[in-house]
C-alpha positions as CSV (number, residue, x, y, z in Angstrom):
1,X,-117.1,-231.5,-14.4
2,X,-120.1,-229.1,-13.5
3,X,-120.2,-225.3,-15.1
4,X,-120.1,-222.8,-12.4
5,X,-122.9,-220.5,-13.1
6,X,-123.9,-217.2,-11.2
7,X,-125.7,-217.2,-7.5
8,X,-128.4,-215.0,-8.8
9,X,-129.9,-214.1,-12.5
10,X,-129.6,-210.9,-14.6
11,X,-133.4,-210.1,-15.6
12,X,-134.1,-208.1,-18.5
13,X,-136.6,-205.6,-17.7
14,X,-138.5,-202.9,-19.8
15,X,-140.9,-201.3,-18.0
16,X,-143.5,-198.7,-19.1
17,X,-143.6,-195.4,-17.4
18,X,-146.6,-193.8,-19.6
19,X,-149.3,-193.9,-16.9
20,X,-147.9,-193.2,-13.7
21,X,-149.4,-190.7,-11.6
22,X,-148.2,-187.4,-10.4
23,X,-148.0,-188.8,-6.8
24,X,-147.6,-192.3,-7.0
25,X,-146.9,-193.3,-3.4
26,X,-150.3,-193.1,-1.3
27,X,-151.3,-190.1,-3.1
28,X,-148.8,-188.1,-1.2
29,X,-146.0,-185.5,-2.2
30,X,-143.7,-186.2,0.3
31,X,-143.6,-190.0,0.2
32,X,-143.5,-189.9,-4.0
33,X,-140.5,-187.4,-3.9
34,X,-138.9,-189.7,-1.5
35,X,-138.9,-192.5,-4.0
36,X,-138.2,-190.1,-7.0
37,X,-135.2,-188.8,-5.1
38,X,-134.0,-192.4,-4.7
39,X,-134.5,-192.8,-8.3
40,X,-132.3,-189.6,-9.0
41,X,-129.6,-191.0,-7.4
42,X,-129.7,-194.6,-9.0
43,X,-128.5,-194.2,-12.4
44,X,-125.3,-192.8,-12.0
45,X,-124.7,-194.5,-8.3
46,X,-125.3,-197.8,-10.0
47,X,-122.6,-197.1,-12.6
48,X,-119.9,-195.8,-10.1
49,X,-121.0,-199.2,-8.3
50,X,-120.4,-201.1,-11.7
51,X,-116.9,-199.4,-12.4
52,X,-115.7,-199.8,-9.1
53,X,-116.0,-203.7,-9.5
54,X,-115.2,-204.1,-13.0
55,X,-111.7,-202.0,-12.2
56,X,-110.4,-204.7,-9.7
57,X,-112.2,-207.8,-11.2
58,X,-109.3,-209.3,-12.6
59,X,-108.0,-209.7,-9.2
60,X,-110.4,-212.2,-8.3
61,X,-109.5,-215.7,-9.0
62,X,-112.4,-217.4,-7.5
63,X,-114.6,-218.7,-10.1
64,X,-117.9,-218.4,-8.3
65,X,-117.3,-214.7,-7.2
66,X,-116.3,-214.1,-10.8
67,X,-119.5,-215.3,-11.9
68,X,-121.2,-213.7,-9.4
69,X,-119.5,-210.3,-10.6
70,X,-120.7,-210.7,-13.9
71,X,-124.3,-211.1,-12.5
72,X,-123.9,-208.2,-10.4
73,X,-122.7,-205.8,-12.9
74,X,-125.5,-207.1,-15.4
75,X,-128.3,-206.5,-12.5
76,X,-126.6,-203.2,-11.5
77,X,-126.3,-202.0,-15.5
78,X,-130.5,-202.9,-15.6
79,X,-131.3,-200.8,-12.5
80,X,-129.4,-197.9,-13.9
81,X,-131.4,-198.4,-17.4
82,X,-134.6,-198.3,-15.7
83,X,-134.4,-195.6,-13.2
84,X,-132.7,-193.7,-16.1
85,X,-136.0,-194.4,-18.4
86,X,-138.6,-193.4,-15.0
87,X,-136.6,-190.2,-14.4
88,X,-136.7,-189.2,-18.2
89,X,-140.7,-189.8,-17.8
90,X,-140.8,-187.8,-14.6
91,X,-139.6,-184.6,-16.8
92,X,-143.0,-184.7,-18.2
93,X,-144.5,-184.2,-14.9
94,X,-142.5,-180.9,-14.7
95,X,-139.6,-182.5,-12.2
96,X,-136.2,-181.3,-13.0
97,X,-134.8,-184.9,-12.4
98,X,-131.6,-183.9,-15.0
99,X,-131.0,-181.1,-12.4
100,X,-130.6,-184.0,-9.6
101,X,-128.9,-186.3,-11.5
102,X,-126.2,-183.5,-12.0
103,X,-126.4,-182.9,-8.0
104,X,-125.5,-187.0,-7.9
105,X,-122.8,-186.8,-10.1
106,X,-121.5,-183.6,-8.0
107,X,-121.7,-186.4,-4.6
108,X,-119.7,-188.9,-6.6
109,X,-117.1,-185.9,-7.8
110,X,-115.8,-186.5,-3.9
111,X,-114.1,-190.0,-5.3
112,X,-112.2,-188.1,-7.4
113,X,-110.6,-185.8,-5.2
114,X,-106.7,-186.9,-4.4
115,X,-107.1,-189.0,-1.4
116,X,-110.2,-190.9,-2.7
117,X,-108.9,-191.4,-6.3
118,X,-108.1,-195.1,-6.2
119,X,-109.7,-198.5,-6.9
120,X,-109.7,-199.7,-3.1
121,X,-111.3,-196.6,-1.8
122,X,-114.0,-196.6,-4.8
123,X,-114.6,-200.3,-3.9
124,X,-114.8,-199.5,-0.3
125,X,-117.4,-196.9,-1.0
126,X,-119.5,-199.3,-3.3
127,X,-119.4,-202.1,-0.2
128,X,-120.7,-199.3,1.9
129,X,-123.4,-198.0,-0.2
130,X,-124.4,-201.5,-1.4
131,X,-125.1,-202.2,2.5
132,X,-127.0,-199.1,3.0
133,X,-129.3,-199.9,-0.3
134,X,-129.4,-203.9,0.8
135,X,-130.9,-202.9,4.3
136,X,-133.3,-200.3,2.8
137,X,-134.8,-202.6,0.3
138,X,-135.0,-205.3,2.5
139,X,-136.8,-202.9,5.0
140,X,-139.4,-202.2,1.9
141,X,-139.9,-205.5,1.6
142,X,-140.6,-206.4,4.8
143,X,-143.2,-203.3,4.6
144,X,-145.9,-204.7,2.5
145,X,-148.0,-202.1,3.8
146,X,-145.9,-199.6,2.0
147,X,-145.7,-201.5,-0.9
148,X,-149.4,-201.6,-1.2
149,X,-149.2,-197.8,-1.5
150,X,-147.1,-197.5,-4.4
151,X,-149.2,-197.5,-7.6
152,X,-149.5,-200.6,-9.6
153,X,-147.5,-198.9,-12.4
154,X,-144.5,-198.7,-10.2
155,X,-145.1,-201.3,-7.6
156,X,-143.1,-204.1,-9.8
157,X,-139.9,-202.0,-10.6
158,X,-139.7,-201.6,-7.1
159,X,-140.1,-204.9,-5.9
160,X,-137.6,-206.1,-8.8
161,X,-135.3,-203.4,-7.7
162,X,-135.2,-204.5,-3.9
163,X,-135.2,-208.1,-4.7
164,X,-132.2,-208.1,-6.4
165,X,-130.4,-205.7,-4.3
166,X,-130.5,-208.2,-1.6
167,X,-129.4,-211.0,-4.3
168,X,-126.4,-209.1,-4.9
169,X,-125.7,-207.4,-1.7
170,X,-122.7,-209.5,-0.6
171,X,-120.5,-209.6,-3.9
172,X,-118.9,-206.0,-3.4
173,X,-118.2,-207.0,0.2
174,X,-116.5,-210.3,-0.8
175,X,-114.5,-208.8,-3.5
176,X,-113.0,-206.3,-1.0
177,X,-112.1,-208.8,1.3
178,X,-110.6,-211.2,-1.3
179,X,-108.6,-208.5,-2.7
180,X,-107.9,-206.2,0.2
181,X,-108.5,-208.7,3.1
182,X,-109.2,-208.2,6.6
183,X,-106.6,-206.5,8.4
184,X,-107.2,-203.6,10.5
185,X,-106.0,-200.9,7.8
186,X,-108.9,-202.5,5.5
187,X,-111.2,-202.5,8.2
188,X,-110.5,-198.6,9.1
189,X,-110.9,-197.8,5.4
190,X,-114.2,-199.4,5.2
191,X,-115.4,-197.8,8.4
192,X,-114.5,-194.3,7.3
193,X,-115.7,-194.5,4.1
194,X,-118.9,-195.9,5.4
195,X,-119.5,-192.6,7.7
196,X,-118.6,-190.4,4.8
197,X,-120.9,-192.3,2.7
198,X,-124.0,-192.1,5.0
199,X,-123.0,-188.4,5.6
200,X,-123.5,-188.1,1.9
201,X,-126.3,-189.9,1.0
202,X,-128.5,-188.5,3.9
203,X,-127.7,-185.0,2.8
204,X,-128.5,-186.1,-0.8
205,X,-131.9,-187.9,0.0
206,X,-133.2,-184.9,2.4
207,X,-131.9,-182.1,-0.1
208,X,-133.5,-183.9,-3.1
209,X,-136.9,-184.4,-1.6
210,X,-136.8,-180.5,-0.4
211,X,-135.9,-179.3,-3.9
212,X,-138.9,-182.0,-5.6
213,X,-141.1,-180.6,-3.0
214,X,-140.3,-177.2,-4.0
215,X,-140.8,-178.0,-8.0
216,X,-144.3,-179.8,-6.8
217,X,-145.3,-176.6,-5.1
218,X,-145.6,-178.6,-1.6
219,X,-143.0,-176.9,0.4
220,X,-145.4,-175.6,2.6
221,X,-147.9,-178.7,2.6
222,X,-147.4,-179.4,6.5
223,X,-149.5,-182.5,6.8
224,X,-147.6,-184.2,3.8
225,X,-144.1,-183.1,5.7
226,X,-145.5,-184.5,9.1
227,X,-146.6,-187.9,7.7
228,X,-143.5,-188.4,5.6
229,X,-140.9,-187.3,8.2
230,X,-142.9,-189.8,10.7
231,X,-142.7,-192.6,7.6
232,X,-138.9,-192.1,7.7
233,X,-137.8,-191.1,11.2
234,X,-140.9,-191.8,13.7
235,X,-141.3,-195.3,15.8
236,X,-141.9,-197.3,12.7
237,X,-139.9,-195.4,10.3
238,X,-138.2,-196.9,7.3
239,X,-135.0,-195.2,8.2
240,X,-135.4,-195.9,12.2
241,X,-136.0,-199.5,11.4
242,X,-133.0,-199.9,9.5
243,X,-130.5,-198.2,12.2
244,X,-129.8,-201.4,14.0
245,X,-128.5,-203.4,10.8
246,X,-126.6,-200.5,9.7
247,X,-124.8,-200.2,12.8
248,X,-124.1,-204.1,12.5
249,X,-121.7,-202.9,9.7
250,X,-118.9,-201.9,11.9
251,X,-118.5,-205.2,13.8
252,X,-115.3,-206.4,12.6
253,X,-116.9,-209.6,12.0
254,X,-119.7,-208.3,9.9
255,X,-120.8,-210.2,6.5
256,X,-123.8,-209.2,4.5
257,X,-125.3,-212.4,5.1
258,X,-125.5,-212.1,8.7
259,X,-128.9,-210.4,7.9
260,X,-130.3,-213.5,6.2
261,X,-133.4,-212.4,3.6
262,X,-133.5,-215.8,1.8
263,X,-136.9,-216.4,2.9
264,X,-138.1,-212.8,2.2
265,X,-136.6,-213.1,-1.2
266,X,-138.3,-216.3,-1.8
267,X,-141.8,-214.6,-0.7
268,X,-141.2,-212.1,-3.0
269,X,-140.1,-213.9,-6.0
270,X,-143.1,-215.9,-5.8
271,X,-145.3,-213.3,-5.3
272,X,-144.2,-211.2,-8.1
273,X,-143.6,-214.3,-10.6
274,X,-140.1,-213.7,-10.8
275,X,-137.5,-216.2,-11.7
276,X,-135.0,-217.2,-9.3
C-alpha cells in the first residue's frame, strides 16, 4: 500500500536580515513600505490561518487532504517565523513594527465578535484571505521586473513565500467545502466574509503604508507616492491586475486551481533552486 504524502513540502528556512537596506525595494520608500506593511500583517495573520484550519482538522477524513493540511500548517508557521524575524530587524531602522503588529491583532479581533466567533466563520475568513494572498503572490511572481527591484537580501524570502502561498492555496478552500459543503448558506457566508475581509485588508495595507511613510519622514515625498500608487493601482498596477482573478472568487463554481499556476511555480522553483 502506497503511503499518502503531502502535495507540497514544508521547507525549513532561516533567512538572515542583518544587511537589509533601509529602502530595499527599488530604493524607494513607498514600495519598500508596501512590502513592510504586508510583512507586519503576516505573523499574526498566518497564525490565525493555522488556528482556523487546525480547529476543524479532526472533521476531515480524506487522507490526502489531511496530509496537505499538515503541510499547510507547516508552511504557514514557517512564514510567520521568518516574517517575524524580519519585522524584528526592521525595528533597527527605526520603524515601529510592533505597533503595526498590534494593529493587525486589532483587525483580527473582529473575528472574536459574537457573530464571527465560530469555526465556520473563521475558516471562511481564512479561505477568503488565502485567495487574496494566493493571487497577489502569483502576480508578484509574474512580474519579474518587480522581483528584480527587490534587494537580493530580501528576494529569496519573498520568492519562497509567494511560491508556497500558491502551493497551498486550495487547502483551506477544500477543507471548508469538505466540512460545510457547497449549499447556498455556505456560499453566502463565504461571499459576505470575503467582502468584509477585503475592506479590512485594504484599509490595513494602506494605513500601514501611511504610518511607515510618516515614521520614515517621507509623507511629503510626492514622487514616491505617485510612483507607488501607480505601481498599485495604475494600468499595470499589482492590485489592478488581480481584480479579475479576485472577482472569480464570487462564481459559485469557483476553485482556487481554476487559476493554474503550476508552470509559474515550476519556473520559480528552478530559478531559486527550491525543492518541489
